[in-house]
C-alpha positions as CSV (number, residue, x, y, z in Angstrom):
1,X,-52.1,30.5,-22.2
2,X,-52.8,33.8,-20.4
3,X,-50.1,36.2,-19.1
4,X,-50.9,35.2,-15.5
5,X,-50.4,31.5,-16.3
6,X,-47.1,32.4,-18.1
7,X,-45.8,34.1,-15.0
8,X,-46.9,31.3,-12.7
9,X,-45.3,28.7,-15.0
10,X,-42.1,30.7,-15.2
11,X,-42.0,31.2,-11.4
12,X,-42.7,27.5,-10.8
13,X,-39.9,26.5,-13.2
14,X,-37.3,28.6,-11.6
15,X,-38.4,27.6,-8.1
16,X,-38.0,24.0,-9.0
17,X,-34.6,24.6,-10.6
18,X,-33.4,26.7,-7.7
19,X,-34.6,24.0,-5.2
20,X,-32.7,21.3,-7.0
21,X,-29.5,23.3,-7.0
22,X,-29.9,24.6,-3.5
23,X,-30.3,21.1,-2.1
24,X,-27.2,20.1,-4.0
25,X,-25.3,23.1,-2.7
26,X,-26.4,22.6,0.9
27,X,-25.5,18.9,0.8
28,X,-22.1,19.8,-0.7
29,X,-21.5,22.4,2.0
30,X,-22.4,19.9,4.7
31,X,-20.2,17.2,3.3
32,X,-17.4,19.6,2.7
33,X,-17.3,20.6,6.4
34,X,-16.4,17.0,7.1
35,X,-13.5,17.1,4.6
36,X,-10.2,17.6,6.3
37,X,-9.0,19.8,3.4
38,X,-10.0,23.4,3.6
39,X,-11.7,24.5,0.3
40,X,-13.2,27.7,-1.0
41,X,-16.8,27.9,-2.0
42,X,-15.7,28.3,-5.6
43,X,-13.9,25.0,-5.3
44,X,-17.1,23.3,-4.3
45,X,-19.7,25.1,-6.5
46,X,-19.0,26.2,-10.1
47,X,-21.0,27.7,-12.9
48,X,-20.3,27.9,-16.6
49,X,-22.4,28.5,-19.6
50,X,-23.1,30.6,-22.6
51,X,-25.6,33.0,-24.3
52,X,-26.2,32.7,-28.1
53,X,-28.3,34.7,-30.5
54,X,-29.0,33.1,-33.9
55,X,-30.7,34.5,-36.9
56,X,-32.1,32.1,-39.4
57,X,-33.4,32.4,-43.0
58,X,-35.3,29.5,-44.6
59,X,-36.3,29.3,-48.3
60,X,-37.7,26.6,-50.6
61,X,-36.9,29.0,-53.5
62,X,-36.0,32.6,-53.9
63,X,-39.6,33.7,-54.2
64,X,-40.2,33.5,-50.4
65,X,-37.7,33.7,-47.5
66,X,-38.9,33.2,-44.0
67,X,-37.1,34.4,-40.9
68,X,-36.5,33.0,-37.5
69,X,-34.6,34.0,-34.3
70,X,-33.4,32.0,-31.4
71,X,-31.9,33.3,-28.1
72,X,-30.2,30.3,-26.4
73,X,-28.8,30.4,-22.9
74,X,-27.2,27.5,-21.0
75,X,-26.3,27.2,-17.3
76,X,-24.0,24.4,-16.2
77,X,-23.7,23.9,-12.5
78,X,-21.2,21.6,-10.8
79,X,-21.0,20.8,-7.1
80,X,-18.0,18.9,-5.6
81,X,-18.9,18.0,-2.0
82,X,-16.0,15.5,-1.6
83,X,-13.3,14.1,-3.8
84,X,-15.5,11.2,-4.7
85,X,-18.9,12.8,-5.4
86,X,-19.9,15.2,-8.1
87,X,-23.4,16.7,-8.6
88,X,-24.3,18.1,-12.0
89,X,-27.2,20.3,-13.1
90,X,-27.5,21.9,-16.5
91,X,-30.4,24.1,-17.7
92,X,-31.2,25.0,-21.3
93,X,-33.3,28.2,-21.8
94,X,-34.5,29.2,-25.3
95,X,-36.7,32.0,-26.7
96,X,-38.1,31.5,-30.3
97,X,-39.4,34.3,-32.5
98,X,-40.0,34.9,-36.2
99,X,-42.1,33.4,-38.9
100,X,-41.8,29.9,-37.6
101,X,-43.7,31.0,-34.5
102,X,-46.0,33.4,-36.2
103,X,-47.4,30.9,-38.7
104,X,-47.7,28.0,-36.3
105,X,-50.0,28.5,-33.3
106,X,-48.9,25.1,-31.9
107,X,-45.2,25.9,-32.0
108,X,-44.9,25.8,-28.2
109,X,-46.2,22.2,-28.1
110,X,-43.9,21.3,-31.0
111,X,-40.7,22.3,-29.2
112,X,-41.8,21.2,-25.8
113,X,-40.4,17.7,-26.1
114,X,-38.9,15.8,-23.2
115,X,-38.4,12.1,-23.7
116,X,-37.1,11.4,-20.2
117,X,-38.8,9.4,-17.4
118,X,-39.5,12.8,-15.7
119,X,-40.8,15.7,-17.8
120,X,-38.3,18.5,-17.1
121,X,-39.3,20.8,-19.9
122,X,-41.5,23.9,-19.4
123,X,-43.0,26.3,-21.9
124,X,-43.1,29.5,-19.8
125,X,-44.2,31.8,-22.6
126,X,-46.5,31.0,-25.4
127,X,-47.8,34.1,-27.1
128,X,-48.4,35.0,-30.8
129,X,-44.9,35.5,-32.3
130,X,-42.9,34.3,-29.2
131,X,-42.3,31.1,-27.3
132,X,-40.1,30.7,-24.3
133,X,-38.9,27.2,-23.2
134,X,-36.6,25.9,-20.5
135,X,-35.4,22.4,-19.9
136,X,-33.2,20.6,-17.4
137,X,-31.3,18.3,-19.8
138,X,-28.7,17.2,-17.2
139,X,-29.3,16.4,-13.5
140,X,-27.1,13.7,-12.0
141,X,-25.1,12.6,-9.0
142,X,-21.8,10.6,-9.6
143,X,-19.7,8.6,-7.2
144,X,-16.2,7.7,-8.2
145,X,-13.2,6.0,-6.5
146,X,-10.9,5.4,-9.4
147,X,-12.1,1.9,-10.2
148,X,-15.9,2.5,-10.0
149,X,-18.2,5.1,-11.5
150,X,-21.8,5.1,-10.4
151,X,-24.1,7.8,-11.9
152,X,-27.8,8.4,-11.2
153,X,-30.0,10.8,-13.0
154,X,-30.3,12.6,-16.4
155,X,-26.9,12.1,-18.1
156,X,-25.3,11.5,-21.5
157,X,-24.3,7.9,-22.1
158,X,-22.1,8.0,-25.2
159,X,-21.3,4.5,-26.5
160,X,-20.8,5.5,-30.2
161,X,-17.4,5.7,-31.7
162,X,-18.0,7.4,-35.1
163,X,-18.3,11.1,-35.3
164,X,-21.7,11.2,-37.1
165,X,-23.7,7.9,-37.2
166,X,-23.7,5.9,-33.9
167,X,-25.7,2.6,-34.0
168,X,-23.9,1.6,-30.7
169,X,-25.3,4.6,-29.0
170,X,-28.5,2.9,-27.7
171,X,-29.4,5.4,-25.0
172,X,-29.1,8.9,-26.7
173,X,-28.3,9.3,-30.3
174,X,-27.9,12.8,-31.7
175,X,-29.0,14.6,-34.8
176,X,-26.1,15.8,-37.0
177,X,-28.5,18.5,-38.4
178,X,-28.9,20.1,-35.0
179,X,-25.6,21.9,-34.9
180,X,-26.7,24.4,-32.2
181,X,-27.0,21.7,-29.6
182,X,-23.3,20.9,-28.9
183,X,-24.0,19.1,-25.6
184,X,-26.4,16.6,-27.3
185,X,-29.3,14.9,-25.6
186,X,-29.2,12.9,-22.4
187,X,-31.3,10.2,-20.8
188,X,-32.7,9.4,-17.4
189,X,-30.7,6.3,-16.3
190,X,-28.7,4.5,-13.7
191,X,-25.1,3.8,-14.9
192,X,-22.4,1.6,-13.3
193,X,-18.9,1.6,-14.8
194,X,-16.0,-0.6,-13.6
195,X,-12.4,0.0,-14.9
196,X,-9.7,-2.7,-15.1
197,X,-6.1,-2.8,-16.1
198,X,-5.0,-2.7,-19.7
199,X,-7.7,-0.1,-20.6
200,X,-10.6,-2.5,-20.3
201,X,-13.9,-1.7,-18.6
202,X,-17.5,-2.8,-18.1
203,X,-20.3,-0.4,-18.5
204,X,-23.9,-1.2,-17.5
205,X,-26.9,1.2,-17.8
206,X,-30.6,1.0,-17.4
207,X,-33.0,3.8,-18.7
208,X,-36.5,3.1,-17.3
209,X,-39.6,4.5,-19.0
210,X,-43.2,5.1,-18.3
211,X,-44.1,2.3,-20.8
212,X,-42.7,-1.2,-20.7
213,X,-42.1,-1.1,-24.5
214,X,-39.6,1.8,-24.3
215,X,-37.2,0.6,-21.6
216,X,-33.5,0.4,-22.5
217,X,-31.1,-1.7,-20.6
218,X,-27.7,-2.8,-21.9
219,X,-24.1,-3.6,-21.1
220,X,-20.8,-2.9,-22.8
221,X,-17.4,-4.5,-22.5
222,X,-14.5,-2.5,-23.8
223,X,-10.9,-3.7,-24.2
224,X,-7.7,-2.9,-26.1
225,X,-6.1,-5.3,-28.5
226,X,-3.6,-4.8,-31.4
227,X,-3.6,-1.0,-30.5
228,X,-7.3,-0.9,-31.2
229,X,-10.1,-0.1,-28.8
230,X,-12.9,-2.7,-29.2
231,X,-16.3,-2.8,-27.6
232,X,-19.1,-5.4,-27.5
233,X,-22.6,-4.4,-26.5
234,X,-25.8,-6.3,-25.7
235,X,-29.2,-5.7,-24.0
236,X,-32.8,-4.8,-24.7
237,X,-33.7,-1.7,-26.6
238,X,-37.4,-0.8,-26.5
239,X,-39.1,-3.9,-27.9
240,X,-36.0,-5.4,-29.4
241,X,-32.9,-7.3,-28.3
242,X,-29.8,-5.3,-29.4
243,X,-26.3,-6.8,-30.0
244,X,-23.4,-4.8,-31.5
245,X,-19.7,-4.3,-31.8
246,X,-17.4,-1.3,-32.5
247,X,-13.8,-0.4,-32.8
248,X,-11.5,2.6,-33.0
249,X,-7.9,2.7,-34.0
250,X,-5.5,3.7,-36.8
251,X,-4.4,2.5,-40.2
252,X,-0.9,4.0,-40.3
253,X,-1.6,7.7,-39.9
254,X,-5.3,7.6,-40.6
255,X,-8.0,7.1,-38.0
256,X,-10.3,4.1,-38.6
257,X,-13.6,3.5,-36.7
258,X,-16.7,1.3,-37.2
259,X,-19.7,0.1,-35.3
260,X,-22.6,-2.2,-36.1
261,X,-25.8,-3.1,-34.2
262,X,-28.4,-5.8,-34.9
263,X,-31.9,-5.3,-33.6
264,X,-34.2,-8.3,-33.2
265,X,-37.8,-8.4,-31.8
266,X,-37.9,-9.7,-28.2
267,X,-41.3,-11.5,-28.5
268,X,-40.3,-13.9,-31.3
269,X,-36.9,-15.4,-31.5
270,X,-37.8,-16.9,-34.9
271,X,-39.0,-13.6,-36.4
272,X,-37.0,-12.7,-39.5
273,X,-37.8,-9.0,-39.3
274,X,-34.5,-8.1,-37.5
275,X,-32.6,-5.0,-38.7
276,X,-29.0,-3.9,-39.0
277,X,-27.5,-0.4,-38.7
278,X,-23.8,0.0,-39.4
279,X,-21.3,2.7,-40.1
280,X,-17.6,3.0,-40.8
281,X,-15.3,6.0,-41.1
282,X,-11.7,7.1,-41.7
283,X,-10.1,10.4,-41.1
284,X,-6.7,12.0,-41.9
285,X,-5.0,15.4,-41.3
286,X,-3.2,16.6,-44.4
287,X,-0.6,19.4,-44.6
288,X,-1.9,22.8,-43.7
289,X,-4.1,21.2,-41.0
290,X,-6.7,20.2,-43.5
291,X,-8.9,17.6,-41.7
292,X,-10.8,15.1,-43.9
293,X,-13.2,12.4,-42.8
294,X,-15.1,10.0,-45.0
295,X,-17.8,7.6,-43.8
296,X,-20.4,5.0,-45.0
297,X,-23.6,4.1,-43.3
298,X,-26.1,1.3,-43.9
299,X,-29.5,1.0,-42.4
300,X,-31.6,-2.0,-43.4
301,X,-34.9,-0.2,-42.7
302,X,-34.0,2.8,-44.9
303,X,-35.3,3.5,-48.4
304,X,-33.2,2.6,-51.4
305,X,-35.5,4.0,-54.1
306,X,-37.3,7.2,-54.7
307,X,-39.2,8.5,-51.6
308,X,-41.8,11.1,-50.9
309,X,-40.1,14.3,-49.7
310,X,-42.6,14.4,-46.8
311,X,-41.0,11.3,-45.4
312,X,-37.8,13.3,-44.6
313,X,-39.6,15.0,-41.7
314,X,-38.9,13.4,-38.3
315,X,-35.6,11.9,-39.5
316,X,-32.0,13.0,-39.3
317,X,-32.5,15.1,-42.5
318,X,-35.5,17.4,-42.1
319,X,-35.9,17.6,-38.3
320,X,-34.0,18.7,-35.2
321,X,-35.3,15.7,-33.2
322,X,-32.7,13.0,-32.6
323,X,-33.1,9.8,-34.7
324,X,-33.2,6.4,-33.1
325,X,-30.2,4.0,-33.1
326,X,-32.2,1.6,-35.2
327,X,-33.1,4.2,-37.9
328,X,-30.3,6.8,-38.1
329,X,-31.2,7.9,-41.7
330,X,-34.3,7.7,-43.8
331,X,-32.2,6.1,-46.6
332,X,-30.5,2.7,-46.7
333,X,-27.1,3.6,-48.2
334,X,-25.3,6.8,-47.2
335,X,-21.9,8.4,-48.0
336,X,-20.5,11.2,-45.9
337,X,-17.5,13.5,-46.5
338,X,-16.4,16.2,-44.0
339,X,-13.6,18.7,-44.6
340,X,-12.4,21.4,-42.3
341,X,-9.5,23.8,-42.4
342,X,-8.3,26.7,-40.3
343,X,-8.0,29.7,-42.7
344,X,-6.2,31.7,-40.0
345,X,-5.6,31.0,-36.3
346,X,-9.0,32.7,-35.6
347,X,-11.1,31.6,-38.6
348,X,-12.1,28.0,-39.4
349,X,-14.2,26.7,-42.3
350,X,-15.8,23.3,-42.8
351,X,-18.1,21.4,-45.1
352,X,-20.2,18.3,-44.5
353,X,-21.8,16.6,-47.4
354,X,-24.1,13.5,-47.5
355,X,-25.1,11.5,-50.6
356,X,-27.7,8.7,-50.6
357,X,-27.5,6.6,-53.8
358,X,-30.6,5.0,-55.1
359,X,-32.8,7.7,-53.5
360,X,-30.5,10.3,-55.0
361,X,-30.5,12.5,-51.8
362,X,-27.9,15.2,-51.3
363,X,-27.4,17.2,-48.1
364,X,-24.8,20.0,-47.7
365,X,-23.8,21.9,-44.6
366,X,-21.0,24.4,-45.0
367,X,-20.0,26.6,-42.0
368,X,-17.4,29.2,-40.9
369,X,-16.5,30.4,-37.4
370,X,-14.6,33.4,-36.3
371,X,-13.1,34.0,-32.8
372,X,-13.8,37.7,-32.6
373,X,-12.7,38.2,-28.9
374,X,-12.0,36.4,-25.7
375,X,-15.0,34.1,-25.1
376,X,-16.8,35.5,-28.2
377,X,-17.5,33.6,-31.4
378,X,-19.3,34.4,-34.6
379,X,-20.4,31.6,-36.9
380,X,-22.3,31.2,-40.2
381,X,-24.0,27.9,-41.1
382,X,-26.0,26.8,-44.1
383,X,-28.0,23.7,-44.8
384,X,-29.4,22.5,-48.1
385,X,-31.4,19.4,-49.0
386,X,-31.8,18.2,-52.6
387,X,-33.8,15.1,-53.7
388,X,-34.9,13.2,-56.7
389,X,-38.7,12.9,-56.4
390,X,-39.0,10.5,-59.3
391,X,-39.5,13.1,-62.0
392,X,-37.0,15.9,-61.2
393,X,-34.0,16.5,-59.0
394,X,-34.6,19.7,-57.1
395,X,-33.9,21.7,-53.9
396,X,-36.4,21.0,-51.1
397,X,-35.1,23.7,-48.8
398,X,-32.1,25.8,-47.9
399,X,-31.4,27.5,-44.6
400,X,-28.8,30.0,-43.6
401,X,-27.9,30.8,-39.9
402,X,-25.8,33.6,-38.4
403,X,-24.9,33.1,-34.7
404,X,-23.0,35.0,-32.1
405,X,-22.0,33.3,-28.9
406,X,-20.6,34.5,-25.6
407,X,-19.2,31.9,-23.1
408,X,-18.6,32.4,-19.4
């Protein structure tokens, strides 16, 4: 891509983003004039976000260490034209440099991924050694009157109850490896929620797609019984029928959550190739504010014997792309342990570990964060994957990241 094309692409991106926000703001101003309550502009239009810079070092062994750098900016706009209507627009801007870009001439195409009905991702710089990418990952309008919520546009539909593995999350699962994406992916959908007494509700959503085979449409009924929150889901998921249940509650002082989803091919009710994905977890806070969570996950489509390390790519371990609700891990059986503790009021340390028996896969992700000033944070993360390839148990990659973040 030439420099002229880069500038034109950048200008087109920001014109489109500005147009969407300007239309929202103008509409908000017009509606606000009809509101009997006098409000300031800052009460109607709000902006929050952050800027992060993250250095990364990747190594398969100590003989060679590669370097990467990511500058990550996020802009979160909100428009409140009336008490019942909210407009949201969130833009994610990233600049990639380092060895990962230098050694891969197609890196721009690799990160330019938008799975929505409308492609709202733009590569505005694609030069040797540097790639610039922007994406609108939220863009929605919501109407609410206390009993009804109706949301149209790119949004996050979070039906999962567990902290890490969510088979009930049919619309937008997230990747636990991608720690730098706190907001998690969204989806282009129409969503209607109806709230009733006694903490019960009905949630229906449809996410259309360019292809008939990748539509998602489902409903969820949520209710409270025996001090537990239960949910029942059902609908179509790509080419499958999906049915699932989930719950969240407590066993004495410990949290207790679980969810399971069954996927069955739509075209053949007698087909025996259905699959199950399930997860269960418990968490507890010990003395000294030590938070511990343990979880189990089963995926009937996963491997339970030695696998080729190349198969880890494109799954939750080995890729930053989100997995599917039907295949959350490449392995069938998985055990997770997460521990976190505040060392001081300003320093927090944590460790996430995953073990997959049979395959003999180990994934470790320690981290430490420091609040260095108001709205400023410094964090260090590490990720290491070890696997038995059938002849030897070895490390297949370790990465270390240092990140500084300023929020506004």
